[in-house]
C-alpha positions in Angstrom: 60.2 108.1 119.2 59.5 109.4 122.6 59.1 113.2 123.1 62.0 113.3 125.6 64.4 112.1 122.8 63.6 114.8 120.3 66.8 116.3 119.0 68.9 113.6 120.7 70.6 111.5 118.1 73.0 108.6 118.5 76.5 109.8 119.3 78.9 109.5 116.3 80.5 106.3 117.6 77.1 104.6 118.0 76.2 105.7 114.5 79.5 104.0 113.3 78.6 100.8 115.2 75.2 100.8 113.5 76.6 101.3 110.1 79.1 98.4 110.6 76.3 96.2 111.9 74.1 97.0 108.9 77.0 96.1 106.5 77.5 92.8 108.3 73.8 92.0 108.2 73.4 93.0 104.6 76.4 91.0 103.4 75.2 87.9 105.3 71.6 88.2 104.1 70.6 86.7 100.8 67.1 88.0 100.7 66.8 91.1 102.9 67.3 94.4 101.1 69.4 97.2 102.6 66.4 99.6 102.9 64.6 97.1 105.1 67.6 96.5 107.3 68.2 100.2 108.0 64.5 100.9 108.5 64.1 98.1 111.0 67.3 99.2 112.9 66.1 102.8 113.1 62.8 101.6 114.5 64.6 99.4 117.1 66.5 102.5 118.3 63.5 104.9 118.4 63.1 104.4 122.2 66.7 105.6 122.8 67.2 108.3 120.2 65.6 110.7 117.8 65.6 108.6 114.7 64.4 111.2 112.2 66.7 110.8 109.2 68.6 107.9 110.9 67.5 105.3 108.3 68.5 107.5 105.4 71.9 108.3 106.9 72.5 104.7 107.7 71.6 103.8 104.2 74.1 106.3 102.8 76.7 105.3 105.4 76.4 101.6 104.4 76.6 102.4 100.7 79.8 104.4 101.2 81.2 101.6 103.4 80.4 99.0 100.7 82.0 101.2 98.0 85.2 101.4 100.1 85.2 97.7 100.9 84.8 96.9 97.3 87.9 99.1 96.5 90.2 97.2 98.8 91.1 93.6 99.1 89.5 92.1 102.2 89.5 88.3 102.8 86.8 88.3 105.5 84.6 91.4 105.6 82.5 90.1 108.5 85.6 89.8 110.6 86.8 93.2 109.5 83.4 94.8 110.5 83.3 93.0 113.8 86.8 94.2 114.5 85.8 97.7 113.6 82.9 97.5 116.1 85.3 96.4 118.8 87.7 99.2 117.8 84.9 101.9 117.9 83.8 100.6 121.4 87.3 100.7 122.8 89.0 103.6 120.9 88.2 107.1 119.9 91.0 107.1 117.3 94.1 105.2 116.6 95.9 106.5 119.7 93.2 107.3 122.2 91.3 104.8 124.3 87.6 105.5 124.8 86.6 106.7 128.3 83.7 104.4 129.0 82.9 106.1 132.3 82.7 109.8 131.6 82.6 112.1 134.6 79.8 114.2 133.1 77.0 113.0 130.9 76.3 109.4 129.8 78.4 107.6 127.3 75.4 106.7 125.1 73.5 109.9 125.8 71.8 111.4 122.7 73.5 114.4 121.1 72.5 116.9 118.5 72.7 115.5 114.9 75.8 116.0 113.0 75.4 116.8 109.3 78.8 115.1 108.8 78.0 111.7 110.4 77.9 109.7 107.1 81.2 111.2 106.0 82.8 110.7 109.4 81.7 107.1 109.7 83.3 106.3 106.3 86.5 108.2 107.3 86.6 106.2 110.5 86.3 102.9 108.7 89.0 103.9 106.2 91.4 105.0 109.0 90.8 101.7 110.8 91.3 99.6 107.7 94.5 101.4 106.6 95.7 101.4 110.1 95.4 97.6 110.2 97.4 97.3 107.0 100.2 99.5 108.4 100.1 97.8 111.9 99.0 101.0 113.7 95.5 99.9 114.6 94.9 98.0 117.9 93.8 94.4 117.0 90.6 92.9 118.4 91.3 90.1 120.9 90.2 86.7 119.4 88.1 85.9 122.4 86.2 89.2 122.4 82.4 89.1 122.5 80.0 92.0 122.7 78.6 90.9 126.0 81.9 91.9 127.6 81.1 95.5 126.9 78.6 96.2 129.7 78.7 99.9 129.1 77.2 99.2 125.7 74.6 96.6 126.7 71.7 98.8 125.7 73.1 99.0 122.1 74.4 95.4 121.8 71.2 93.9 123.2 69.4 95.3 120.1 72.0 94.5 117.5 73.1 91.2 119.0 69.9 89.8 120.4 70.2 86.5 122.4 69.5 83.5 120.4 66.8 81.5 122.3 
């Protein structure tokens, strides 16, 4: 972590994207353990944010997400989590589109850590999933790819590296 990032943690919506990404990666992996996944992701983001405690919070967030996903009937968890990432990128909540070009401050600028970030990420996933069931959640376009979100390129270049 660089000194200039001290105290500047990922914004809540970035934390939620990271949790969803870890869930996807963990469920796809047959050998990699969850601790390793979250530790490596925290290291990858150490140039952008203060990552003290990030791996622990990601681990707790993923565990809570997995408990929730186990309690509901989901045919394709990978599709659900990818749709959740699209939703987080484009919406602040079920009825508010995300302002991707804020007048003041950067969209991905680090913020003070929230002691509620694990709880909030689980609540956001639950709201999304139950909103899908009731038809209130916006649905991800079938042709959406992360590269379309240029405002999030610094995040997506880490979690979706180009296959070469």
